[in-house]
C-alpha positions in Angstrom: 3.6 5.6 -11.0 5.1 4.3 -7.8 2.8 4.5 -4.8 -0.5 4.3 -6.7 -2.0 1.2 -5.1 -5.8 1.5 -5.4 -6.1 2.6 -9.0 -4.1 2.5 -12.3 -5.5 6.0 -13.0 -3.4 7.7 -10.4 -1.9 11.1 -11.2 0.3 11.6 -8.2 1.1 10.4 -4.7 2.5 12.4 -1.8 4.7 11.1 1.0 2.7 10.0 4.1 4.7 12.3 6.3 3.8 15.5 4.4 0.9 16.1 6.7 0.8 15.3 10.4 -2.4 14.5 12.3 -0.5 15.0 15.6 -1.0 18.7 15.5 -4.4 20.5 15.4 -5.5 21.9 12.1 -7.3 25.3 12.5 -8.1 24.4 16.1 -9.7 21.0 15.2 -9.3 18.3 17.8 -11.0 15.3 16.1 -8.5 13.3 14.0 -11.2 12.3 11.5 -12.2 16.0 10.9 -8.5 16.9 10.5 -8.1 14.0 8.0 -11.2 15.1 6.0 -9.8 18.7 6.0 -6.5 17.5 4.6 -8.2 15.3 2.0 -10.4 18.2 0.9 -7.4 20.5 0.5 -5.6 17.8 -1.5 -8.6 17.6 -3.8 -8.1 21.3 -4.6 -4.4 20.7 -5.2 -5.2 17.9 -7.6 -7.8 20.1 -9.4 -5.3 22.9 -9.8 -2.6 20.5 -11.2 -5.1 19.1 -13.7 -6.2 22.5 -14.8 -2.5 23.5 -15.3 -2.0 20.5 -17.6 -5.4 20.8 -19.2 -6.7 24.4 -19.1 -9.9 23.4 -20.9 -10.7 20.5 -18.5 -14.1 20.6 -16.9 -14.2 19.9 -13.1 -16.8 17.6 -11.7 -17.3 16.6 -8.1 -14.4 15.8 -5.9 -15.7 14.8 -2.5 -13.9 13.4 0.5 -14.7 9.7 1.0 -13.8 7.2 3.7 -10.6 6.1 2.0 -9.4 9.4 0.6 -11.1 11.5 -2.1 -11.9 11.3 -5.8 -12.4 13.9 -8.5 -14.3 13.6 -11.8 -12.8 15.4 -14.7 -13.8 15.8 -18.3 -10.5 16.0 -20.2 -9.7 16.6 -23.9 -8.0 13.3 -24.1 -7.3 10.1 -22.1 -4.5 10.3 -19.5 -1.3 8.4 -20.3 1.4 7.2 -18.0 3.6 10.1 -19.1 1.0 12.6 -17.7 
């Protein structure tokens, strides 16, 4: 899982240039607010992907944190590298 640096339990990574903080998001001017907005949106993308793979998964919390975001899931089995 190339690109996963902080955790061995990484599901996916996205190229850094997929989002740009050089343009305003919904009229926001503060870069930190924009970054939090993007991270929040990515948490929803992750939750959607997990539910697609595991329809019976239970979603926990998925807050934005200083270094990104995290999401707690209750899955029917342990994730494997093939996931």
